[in-house]
N, C-alpha and C positions, 0 to 999 in steps of 0.2 A: 562248159559242163564241169562240175567239181570232179567227176570221175576222170576226166582227161588230165586235170591238174595232178591228181594222185598218180596216174599212170606215168606221168613225166618225171616223177621224183627220182633223184639219183640214189636214194637209199635202197639197197638191194633186198632187204628182208622185210617185206610187208605183205599183208593181204587186205583186200578191201571187200567188205561185206555190204552189199546193197540190198536193202529190204524195201520192197514195195508192199504197203499194207492197205487193206480195206479198199482196194481198187478193183471193182468187178469188170471193168471194161478192158478186154484184151487189147484194144487199140492203144490204150495207155500203157499197158504192161509190156507187151512184146517188144517195142522199140528199146526199152530200157534193158530188157533181157538180152537182146541182140547186141546192144552196145557193150554190155559187160562181157559177153562172149568174145567180141572183137578185141577187147582190151587185154585178153589173155588169162592165163590160169590163176593169176593172183587175185582175180575178181570173182567173187562168189555172189550169185544172184539168188535171192529168195523171194518168192511171191507168196506172201502171207495173206490169203484171201479174207480170213475172218480173224481179226486180232482184237482181243479185249484190251482196253487201256490205250487204244490208239497209238500215239507216239511212244509212250512208256512200254506198251506191249511190243512194239516193233524193236525197241532197244533191248528188251529181254530176249527176243529171238536172236538178234545180232550177237549179244553176249554169249548166248548158248551155243552159237556156231563159231565163236572166236577160238583160235588156236590156244591150247593149254599153256604154251610157253610165251604167249603175248606179253610184252612188257609195257606197251603203251596202247591205249584205246582212244581214238579220236572220233568225234562226231561231226559229220558234215550234213547240213540240212538244206 
């Protein structure tokens, strides 16, 4: 899982925002949310049930929830 690779980084100052978008089935959403919670406080989970723009809309949500002092934003898909 990409989130496990991010969690294993040696870099101490990061946050990982995971956006699940347009997924109405809780059986698909809950395992991702639980995994993010298990990875710790640097992982923020957002369930965006109705997103206009699909991937672009999810990216807008992620950017809106990114720390103001973020220097680098990376996308994992």
